[in-house]
N, CA, C and O atoms as CSV, one atom per row, in Angstrom:
chain,resi,resn,atom,element,x,y,z
A,1,MET,N,N,27.664,28.542,88.467
A,1,MET,CA,C,26.679,28.512,87.412
A,1,MET,C,C,27.354,28.935,86.098
A,1,MET,O,O,28.123,29.896,86.076
A,2,TRP,N,N,27.073,28.238,85.041
A,2,TRP,CA,C,27.655,28.521,83.736
A,2,TRP,C,C,27.133,29.836,83.175
A,2,TRP,O,O,25.949,30.151,83.292
A,3,SER,N,N,28.033,30.595,82.564
A,3,SER,CA,C,27.701,31.892,81.979
A,3,SER,C,C,28.253,31.949,80.556
A,3,SER,O,O,29.430,31.669,80.329
A,4,ASP,N,N,27.408,32.308,79.611
A,4,ASP,CA,C,27.799,32.354,78.202
A,4,ASP,C,C,28.529,33.663,77.904
A,4,ASP,O,O,27.899,34.700,77.698
A,5,GLU,N,N,29.855,33.606,77.883
A,5,GLU,CA,C,30.722,34.780,77.707
A,5,GLU,C,C,31.437,34.679,76.362
A,5,GLU,O,O,32.639,34.419,76.312
A,6,LYS,N,N,30.695,34.886,75.269
A,6,LYS,CA,C,31.230,34.685,73.933
A,6,LYS,C,C,32.431,35.572,73.603
A,6,LYS,O,O,33.384,35.094,72.988
A,7,ASP,N,N,32.416,36.815,73.983
A,7,ASP,CA,C,33.435,37.757,73.524
A,7,ASP,C,C,34.843,37.428,74.009
A,7,ASP,O,O,35.807,37.710,73.297
A,8,THR,N,N,34.991,36.858,75.167
A,8,THR,CA,C,36.318,36.609,75.727
A,8,THR,C,C,36.735,35.142,75.630
A,8,THR,O,O,37.845,34.846,75.189
A,9,ILE,N,N,35.883,34.246,76.026
A,9,ILE,CA,C,36.247,32.826,76.116
A,9,ILE,C,C,36.561,32.228,74.744
A,9,ILE,O,O,37.294,31.243,74.659
A,10,VAL,N,N,36.021,32.804,73.672
A,10,VAL,CA,C,36.278,32.261,72.334
A,10,VAL,C,C,37.753,32.331,71.953
A,10,VAL,O,O,38.165,31.686,70.988
A,11,LYS,N,N,38.553,33.093,72.683
A,11,LYS,CA,C,39.991,33.131,72.416
A,11,LYS,C,C,40.611,31.746,72.582
A,11,LYS,O,O,41.668,31.469,72.015
A,12,LEU,N,N,39.968,30.883,73.347
A,12,LEU,CA,C,40.456,29.507,73.496
A,12,LEU,C,C,40.362,28.732,72.187
A,12,LEU,O,O,41.060,27.734,72.008
A,13,LEU,N,N,39.504,29.182,71.271
A,13,LEU,CA,C,39.314,28.485,70.005
A,13,LEU,C,C,40.353,28.855,68.958
A,13,LEU,O,O,40.374,28.269,67.875
A,14,GLU,N,N,41.210,29.815,69.263
A,14,GLU,CA,C,42.236,30.195,68.294
A,14,GLU,C,C,43.085,28.981,67.964
A,14,GLU,O,O,43.482,28.223,68.850
A,15,ASP,N,N,43.357,28.806,66.686
A,15,ASP,CA,C,44.030,27.597,66.217
A,15,ASP,C,C,45.539,27.667,66.419
A,15,ASP,O,O,46.310,27.725,65.461
A,16,SER,N,N,45.938,27.659,67.673
A,16,SER,CA,C,47.370,27.566,67.969
A,16,SER,C,C,47.658,26.105,68.281
A,16,SER,O,O,46.734,25.303,68.411
A,17,HIS,N,N,48.897,25.766,68.397
A,17,HIS,CA,C,49.248,24.386,68.723
A,17,HIS,C,C,49.681,24.259,70.177
A,17,HIS,O,O,50.496,23.408,70.533
A,18,GLU,N,N,49.118,25.122,70.999
A,18,GLU,CA,C,49.369,25.093,72.437
A,18,GLU,C,C,48.558,23.949,73.052
A,18,GLU,O,O,47.417,23.709,72.657
A,19,LYS,N,N,49.145,23.257,74.008
A,19,LYS,CA,C,48.487,22.114,74.653
A,19,LYS,C,C,47.319,22.561,75.541
A,19,LYS,O,O,47.217,23.722,75.935
A,20,TYR,N,N,46.453,21.605,75.834
A,20,TYR,CA,C,45.316,21.812,76.735
A,20,TYR,C,C,45.578,21.091,78.044
A,20,TYR,O,O,46.258,20.065,78.067
A,21,PRO,N,N,45.045,21.620,79.128
A,21,PRO,CA,C,44.219,22.821,79.226
A,21,PRO,C,C,45.048,24.082,78.999
A,21,PRO,O,O,46.265,24.097,79.182
A,22,ARG,N,N,44.346,25.135,78.593
A,22,ARG,CA,C,44.993,26.416,78.334
A,22,ARG,C,C,44.588,27.420,79.413
A,22,ARG,O,O,43.646,27.199,80.175
A,23,ILE,N,N,45.316,28.512,79.453
A,23,ILE,CA,C,44.987,29.578,80.402
A,23,ILE,C,C,43.698,30.250,79.952
A,23,ILE,O,O,43.580,30.677,78.803
A,24,CYS,N,N,42.753,30.338,80.843
A,24,CYS,CA,C,41.463,30.957,80.555
A,24,CYS,C,C,41.646,32.463,80.374
A,24,CYS,O,O,42.243,33.113,81.232
A,25,PRO,N,N,41.146,33.029,79.277
A,25,PRO,CA,C,41.259,34.468,79.068
A,25,PRO,C,C,40.343,35.278,79.987
A,25,PRO,O,O,40.465,36.501,80.060
A,26,CYS,N,N,39.440,34.612,80.679
A,26,CYS,CA,C,38.521,35.320,81.586
A,26,CYS,C,C,39.078,35.397,83.007
A,26,CYS,O,O,39.046,36.461,83.625
A,27,CYS,N,N,39.587,34.277,83.531
A,27,CYS,CA,C,40.004,34.254,84.942
A,27,CYS,C,C,41.502,34.029,85.151
A,27,CYS,O,O,42.001,34.212,86.261
A,28,GLY,N,N,42.221,33.637,84.106
A,28,GLY,CA,C,43.664,33.443,84.220
A,28,GLY,C,C,44.106,32.087,84.758
A,28,GLY,O,O,45.305,31.851,84.904
A,29,LYS,N,N,43.177,31.202,85.054
A,29,LYS,CA,C,43.532,29.861,85.554
A,29,LYS,C,C,43.781,28.931,84.360
A,29,LYS,O,O,43.216,29.134,83.285
A,30,LYS,N,N,44.609,27.933,84.546
A,30,LYS,CA,C,44.907,26.987,83.469
A,30,LYS,C,C,43.859,25.880,83.452
A,30,LYS,O,O,44.167,24.704,83.648
A,31,THR,N,N,42.623,26.285,83.216
A,31,THR,CA,C,41.503,25.342,83.184
A,31,THR,C,C,40.585,25.626,81.999
A,31,THR,O,O,39.372,25.436,82.078
A,32,GLY,N,N,41.187,26.085,80.893
A,32,GLY,CA,C,40.425,26.365,79.676
A,32,GLY,C,C,40.461,25.177,78.728
A,32,GLY,O,O,41.519,24.595,78.492
A,33,HIS,N,N,39.306,24.820,78.186
A,33,HIS,CA,C,39.166,23.630,77.347
A,33,HIS,C,C,38.396,23.962,76.077
A,33,HIS,O,O,37.664,24.950,76.018
A,34,VAL,N,N,38.572,23.126,75.067
A,34,VAL,CA,C,37.777,23.224,73.850
A,34,VAL,C,C,37.335,21.833,73.424
A,34,VAL,O,O,37.969,20.827,73.744
A,35,PHE,N,N,36.248,21.807,72.705
A,35,PHE,CA,C,35.756,20.568,72.109
A,35,PHE,C,C,35.089,20.952,70.806
A,35,PHE,O,O,34.390,21.962,70.724
A,36,PHE,N,N,35.311,20.134,69.785
A,36,PHE,CA,C,34.683,20.361,68.489
A,36,PHE,C,C,33.902,19.117,68.094
A,36,PHE,O,O,34.233,18.002,68.498
A,37,TYR,N,N,32.874,19.325,67.307
A,37,TYR,CA,C,32.172,18.201,66.695
A,37,TYR,C,C,32.038,18.533,65.225
A,37,TYR,O,O,31.333,19.464,64.837
A,38,LYS,N,N,32.735,17.745,64.411
A,38,LYS,CA,C,32.705,17.960,62.957
A,38,LYS,C,C,31.510,17.207,62.394
A,38,LYS,O,O,31.363,16.004,62.610
A,39,HIS,N,N,30.662,17.921,61.673
A,39,HIS,CA,C,29.472,17.309,61.075
A,39,HIS,C,C,29.830,16.738,59.710
A,39,HIS,O,O,30.139,17.485,58.782
A,40,ASP,N,N,29.789,15.423,59.586
A,40,ASP,CA,C,30.117,14.718,58.348
A,40,ASP,C,C,31.474,15.178,57.834
A,40,ASP,O,O,32.420,15.295,58.612
A,41,GLU,N,N,31.578,15.433,56.563
A,41,GLU,CA,C,32.835,15.900,55.981
A,41,GLU,C,C,32.820,17.405,55.759
A,41,GLU,O,O,33.689,17.949,55.079
A,42,ASN,N,N,31.847,18.061,56.326
A,42,ASN,CA,C,31.731,19.503,56.234
A,42,ASN,C,C,32.836,20.152,57.064
A,42,ASN,O,O,33.169,19.644,58.135
A,43,LYS,N,N,33.407,21.253,56.602
A,43,LYS,CA,C,34.456,21.909,57.381
A,43,LYS,C,C,33.895,22.638,58.593
A,43,LYS,O,O,34.640,23.036,59.488
A,44,TYR,N,N,32.571,22.811,58.616
A,44,TYR,CA,C,31.943,23.468,59.761
A,44,TYR,C,C,31.342,22.444,60.701
A,44,TYR,O,O,30.884,21.378,60.292
A,45,GLY,N,N,31.358,22.797,61.951
A,45,GLY,CA,C,30.779,21.931,62.959
A,45,GLY,C,C,30.380,22.771,64.157
A,45,GLY,O,O,30.068,23.954,64.022
A,46,SER,N,N,30.390,22.168,65.303
A,46,SER,CA,C,30.066,22.862,66.544
A,46,SER,C,C,31.322,22.988,67.382
A,46,SER,O,O,32.195,22.121,67.345
A,47,ALA,N,N,31.410,24.058,68.128
A,47,ALA,CA,C,32.572,24.288,68.979
A,47,ALA,C,C,32.115,24.724,70.358
A,47,ALA,O,O,31.153,25.477,70.510
A,48,TRP,N,N,32.825,24.233,71.349
A,48,TRP,CA,C,32.625,24.638,72.733
A,48,TRP,C,C,33.966,25.121,73.266
A,48,TRP,O,O,34.996,24.488,73.035
A,49,ALA,N,N,33.952,26.218,73.962
A,49,ALA,CA,C,35.118,26.714,74.693
A,49,ALA,C,C,34.615,27.011,76.094
A,49,ALA,O,O,33.590,27.673,76.254
A,50,TRP,N,N,35.325,26.531,77.115
A,50,TRP,CA,C,34.850,26.762,78.475
A,50,TRP,C,C,35.989,26.713,79.470
A,50,TRP,O,O,37.076,26.208,79.188
A,51,CYS,N,N,35.709,27.246,80.628
A,51,CYS,CA,C,36.647,27.214,81.735
A,51,CYS,C,C,36.001,26.476,82.901
A,51,CYS,O,O,34.897,26.812,83.328
A,52,SER,N,N,36.700,25.472,83.405
A,52,SER,CA,C,36.182,24.688,84.537
A,52,SER,C,C,36.151,25.504,85.821
A,52,SER,O,O,35.372,25.198,86.724
A,53,THR,N,N,36.981,26.534,85.920
A,53,THR,CA,C,37.055,27.323,87.147
A,53,THR,C,C,35.985,28.407,87.203
A,53,THR,O,O,35.156,28.419,88.113
A,54,CYS,N,N,36.001,29.314,86.231
A,54,CYS,CA,C,35.057,30.442,86.291
A,54,CYS,C,C,33.728,30.136,85.602
A,54,CYS,O,O,32.781,30.916,85.712
A,55,GLN,N,N,33.650,29.022,84.900
A,55,GLN,CA,C,32.454,28.530,84.228
A,55,GLN,C,C,31.919,29.481,83.151
A,55,GLN,O,O,30.715,29.529,82.899
A,56,GLU,N,N,32.814,30.226,82.529
A,56,GLU,CA,C,32.446,30.985,81.340
A,56,GLU,C,C,32.531,30.022,80.164
A,56,GLU,O,O,33.386,29.137,80.152
A,57,TYR,N,N,31.652,30.183,79.173
A,57,TYR,CA,C,31.683,29.281,78.030
A,57,TYR,C,C,31.093,29.945,76.799
A,57,TYR,O,O,30.439,30.985,76.871
A,58,SER,N,N,31.346,29.311,75.678
A,58,SER,CA,C,30.729,29.687,74.422
A,58,SER,C,C,30.471,28.418,73.632
A,58,SER,O,O,31.281,27.491,73.642
A,59,HIS,N,N,29.356,28.384,72.960
A,59,HIS,CA,C,29.014,27.281,72.062
A,59,HIS,C,C,28.529,27.916,70.772
A,59,HIS,O,O,27.640,28.767,70.785
A,60,SER,N,N,29.117,27.499,69.656
A,60,SER,CA,C,28.737,28.124,68.395
A,60,SER,C,C,29.040,27.220,67.211
A,60,SER,O,O,29.712,26.197,67.341
A,61,ARG,N,N,28.534,27.617,66.066
A,61,ARG,CA,C,28.907,26.987,64.800
A,61,ARG,C,C,30.305,27.497,64.494
A,61,ARG,O,O,30.599,28.676,64.689
A,62,PHE,N,N,31.170,26.605,64.013
A,62,PHE,CA,C,32.568,26.983,63.905
A,62,PHE,C,C,33.245,26.165,62.813
A,62,PHE,O,O,32.888,25.008,62.591
A,63,GLU,N,N,34.202,26.750,62.143
A,63,GLU,CA,C,35.012,25.994,61.196
A,63,GLU,C,C,36.018,25.180,62.010
A,63,GLU,O,O,36.919,25.735,62.639
A,64,THR,N,N,35.854,23.878,61.987
A,64,THR,CA,C,36.696,23.034,62.828
A,64,THR,C,C,38.135,23.023,62.312
A,64,THR,O,O,38.361,23.070,61.103
A,65,PRO,N,N,39.098,22.961,63.215
A,65,PRO,CA,C,40.503,22.918,62.795
A,65,PRO,C,C,40.768,21.684,61.920
A,65,PRO,O,O,40.112,20.654,62.075
A,66,THR,N,N,41.706,21.796,61.030
A,66,THR,CA,C,42.022,20.670,60.134
A,66,THR,C,C,42.514,19.454,60.916
A,66,THR,O,O,42.342,18.321,60.467
A,67,TRP,N,N,43.119,19.677,62.072
A,67,TRP,CA,C,43.664,18.568,62.859
A,67,TRP,C,C,42.613,17.821,63.673
A,67,TRP,O,O,42.899,16.741,64.190
A,68,TRP,N,N,41.402,18.370,63.801
A,68,TRP,CA,C,40.396,17.770,64.674
A,68,TRP,C,C,39.741,16.546,64.038
A,68,TRP,O,O,39.405,16.554,62.854
A,69,ARG,N,N,39.563,15.491,64.841
A,69,ARG,CA,C,38.753,14.328,64.493
A,69,ARG,C,C,37.800,14.081,65.658
A,69,ARG,O,O,38.178,14.206,66.822
A,70,ASN,N,N,36.568,13.730,65.330
A,70,ASN,CA,C,35.589,13.458,66.379
A,70,ASN,C,C,36.036,12.275,67.239
A,70,ASN,O,O,36.694,11.351,66.762
A,71,ASN,N,N,35.667,12.330,68.499
A,71,ASN,CA,C,35.955,11.270,69.451
A,71,ASN,C,C,34.675,10.463,69.649
A,71,ASN,O,O,33.643,11.016,70.031
A,72,ALA,N,N,34.738,9.176,69.393
A,72,ALA,CA,C,33.552,8.312,69.479
A,72,ALA,C,C,32.940,8.288,70.876
A,72,ALA,O,O,31.774,7.922,71.027
A,73,SER,N,N,33.698,8.668,71.892
A,73,SER,CA,C,33.168,8.694,73.256
A,73,SER,C,C,32.155,9.817,73.464
A,73,SER,O,O,31.442,9.847,74.467
A,74,PHE,N,N,32.102,10.739,72.501
A,74,PHE,CA,C,31.213,11.895,72.627
A,74,PHE,C,C,30.334,12.021,71.389
A,74,PHE,O,O,30.559,12.888,70.545
A,75,PRO,N,N,29.319,11.141,71.284
A,75,PRO,CA,C,28.429,11.215,70.122
A,75,PRO,C,C,27.538,12.462,70.187
A,75,PRO,O,O,27.304,13.028,71.255
A,76,LEU,N,N,27.066,12.858,69.045
A,76,LEU,CA,C,26.246,14.055,68.933
A,76,LEU,C,C,25.049,14.041,69.888
A,76,LEU,O,O,24.638,15.091,70.382
A,77,GLU,N,N,24.502,12.884,70.144
A,77,GLU,CA,C,23.294,12.775,70.987
A,77,GLU,C,C,23.514,13.267,72.417
A,77,GLU,O,O,22.556,13.679,73.071
A,78,ILE,N,N,24.740,13.235,72.916
A,78,ILE,CA,C,24.963,13.655,74.306
A,78,ILE,C,C,25.394,15.120,74.408
A,78,ILE,O,O,25.526,15.649,75.511
A,79,LEU,N,N,25.610,15.770,73.276
A,79,LEU,CA,C,26.100,17.145,73.285
A,79,LEU,C,C,24.947,18.131,73.299
A,79,LEU,O,O,23.936,17.934,72.624
A,80,HIS,N,N,25.107,19.183,74.067
A,80,HIS,CA,C,24.133,20.273,74.081
A,80,HIS,C,C,24.897,21.562,74.332
A,80,HIS,O,O,26.106,21.524,74.562
A,81,GLY,N,N,24.224,22.692,74.292
A,81,GLY,CA,C,24.884,23.993,74.354
A,81,GLY,C,C,25.778,24.224,75.553
A,81,GLY,O,O,26.926,24.641,75.401
A,82,CYS,N,N,25.271,23.959,76.733
A,82,CYS,CA,C,26.034,24.153,77.962
A,82,CYS,C,C,27.086,23.040,78.091
A,82,CYS,O,O,26.765,21.875,77.859
A,83,PRO,N,N,28.328,23.368,78.453
A,83,PRO,CA,C,29.379,22.357,78.486
A,83,PRO,C,C,29.459,21.530,79.768
A,83,PRO,O,O,30.493,20.914,80.026
A,84,ASP,N,N,28.413,21.497,80.570
A,84,ASP,CA,C,28.488,20.779,81.840
A,84,ASP,C,C,28.849,19.306,81.664
A,84,ASP,O,O,29.654,18.778,82.431
A,85,THR,N,N,28.273,18.635,80.673
A,85,THR,CA,C,28.600,17.232,80.413
A,85,THR,C,C,30.035,17.098,79.928
A,85,THR,O,O,30.746,16.183,80.344
A,86,LEU,N,N,30.467,17.996,79.055
A,86,LEU,CA,C,31.843,17.963,78.570
A,86,LEU,C,C,32.831,18.214,79.709
A,86,LEU,O,O,33.889,17.586,79.768
A,87,ASP,N,N,32.488,19.121,80.603
A,87,ASP,CA,C,33.391,19.443,81.687
A,87,ASP,C,C,33.650,18.241,82.599
A,87,ASP,O,O,34.735,18.114,83.168
A,88,GLU,N,N,32.666,17.372,82.735
A,88,GLU,CA,C,32.849,16.160,83.541
A,88,GLU,C,C,33.942,15.267,82.965
A,88,GLU,O,O,34.522,14.456,83.686
A,89,SER,N,N,34.230,15.411,81.669
A,89,SER,CA,C,35.249,14.605,80.991
A,89,SER,C,C,36.368,15.475,80.434
A,89,SER,O,O,36.994,15.115,79.438
A,90,CYS,N,N,36.626,16.619,81.069
A,90,CYS,CA,C,37.598,17.570,80.509
A,90,CYS,C,C,39.003,16.983,80.383
A,90,CYS,O,O,39.718,17.319,79.439
A,91,ASP,N,N,39.417,16.118,81.307
A,91,ASP,CA,C,40.751,15.518,81.197
A,91,ASP,C,C,40.849,14.635,79.953
A,91,ASP,O,O,41.842,14.689,79.228
A,92,GLU,N,N,39.830,13.833,79.711
A,92,GLU,CA,C,39.797,12.974,78.525
A,92,GLU,C,C,39.771,13.823,77.252
A,92,GLU,O,O,40.448,13.502,76.275
A,93,ILE,N,N,38.998,14.892,77.265
A,93,ILE,CA,C,38.908,15.781,76.104
A,93,ILE,C,C,40.241,16.480,75.848
A,93,ILE,O,O,40.684,16.568,74.703
A,94,ASP,N,N,40.879,16.974,76.903
A,94,ASP,CA,C,42.189,17.608,76.743
A,94,ASP,C,C,43.208,16.611,76.189
A,94,ASP,O,O,43.982,16.947,75.293
A,95,ASN,N,N,43.209,15.401,76.713
A,95,ASN,CA,C,44.136,14.368,76.224
A,95,ASN,C,C,43.905,14.084,74.742
A,95,ASN,O,O,44.859,13.955,73.974
A,96,TRP,N,N,42.636,13.988,74.342
A,96,TRP,CA,C,42.298,13.739,72.940
A,96,TRP,C,C,42.804,14.883,72.061
A,96,TRP,O,O,43.440,14.644,71.034
A,97,ALA,N,N,42.528,16.104,72.457
A,97,ALA,CA,C,42.990,17.261,71.684
A,97,ALA,C,C,44.513,17.278,71.593
A,97,ALA,O,O,45.060,17.578,70.532
A,98,ASN,N,N,45.195,16.967,72.672
A,98,ASN,CA,C,46.659,16.969,72.676
A,98,ASN,C,C,47.237,15.872,71.784
A,98,ASN,O,O,48.261,16.080,71.133
A,99,ILE,N,N,46.594,14.716,71.749
A,99,ILE,CA,C,47.022,13.642,70.841
A,99,ILE,C,C,46.895,14.108,69.397
A,99,ILE,O,O,47.810,13.918,68.595
A,100,LEU,N,N,45.762,14.717,69.068
A,100,LEU,CA,C,45.548,15.196,67.703
A,100,LEU,C,C,46.536,16.296,67.340
A,100,LEU,O,O,47.044,16.330,66.219
A,101,LEU,N,N,46.807,17.186,68.274
A,101,LEU,CA,C,47.791,18.245,68.025
A,101,LEU,C,C,49.183,17.665,67.801
A,101,LEU,O,O,49.908,18.117,66.914
A,102,ASP,N,N,49.562,16.669,68.599
A,102,ASP,CA,C,50.869,16.028,68.433
A,102,ASP,C,C,50.980,15.369,67.059
A,102,ASP,O,O,52.011,15.477,66.395
A,103,GLU,N,N,49.915,14.688,66.637
A,103,GLU,CA,C,49.918,14.055,65.309
A,103,GLU,C,C,50.051,15.109,64.215
A,103,GLU,O,O,50.789,14.915,63.249
A,104,ASP,N,N,49.340,16.219,64.366
A,104,ASP,CA,C,49.388,17.285,63.373
A,104,ASP,C,C,50.783,17.910,63.315
A,104,ASP,O,O,51.277,18.232,62.234
A,105,ASN,N,N,51.409,18.078,64.464
A,105,ASN,CA,C,52.758,18.658,64.510
A,105,ASN,C,C,53.772,17.746,63.800
A,105,ASN,O,O,54.708,18.239,63.171
A,106,LYS,N,N,53.593,16.429,63.897
A,106,LYS,CA,C,54.505,15.501,63.243
A,106,LYS,C,C,54.370,15.570,61.722
A,106,LYS,O,O,55.346,15.370,60.999
A,107,ILE,N,N,53.166,15.851,61.244
A,107,ILE,CA,C,52.914,15.940,59.805
A,107,ILE,C,C,53.531,17.209,59.233
A,107,ILE,O,O,54.038,17.210,58.111
A,108,GLN,N,N,53.486,18.274,59.999
A,108,GLN,CA,C,53.967,19.574,59.499
A,108,GLN,C,C,55.435,19.699,59.513
A,108,GLN,O,O,55.971,20.736,59.121
């Protein structure tokens, strides 16, 4: 069952250039994921951080990283607070984040 553990799991949202999945700060397994949704051209959007193993998660308003671009496969209409739907596509989400991180690293 999913548990909203804001204080610890949000460490996954730190803007490092480490690949996904990341080590979960709650359980230590390499099953930590993030997803962002940037609203229009606003620097703020929504953020999800979760672990597929221990099912700790956080969903909040967040300043999206400069490297993030929305993925058309995940329109706003399918997103909700609990990351259960996102977790079903965690491999695709991790791949998307890693592609964006690689592009950002080439620019820097």
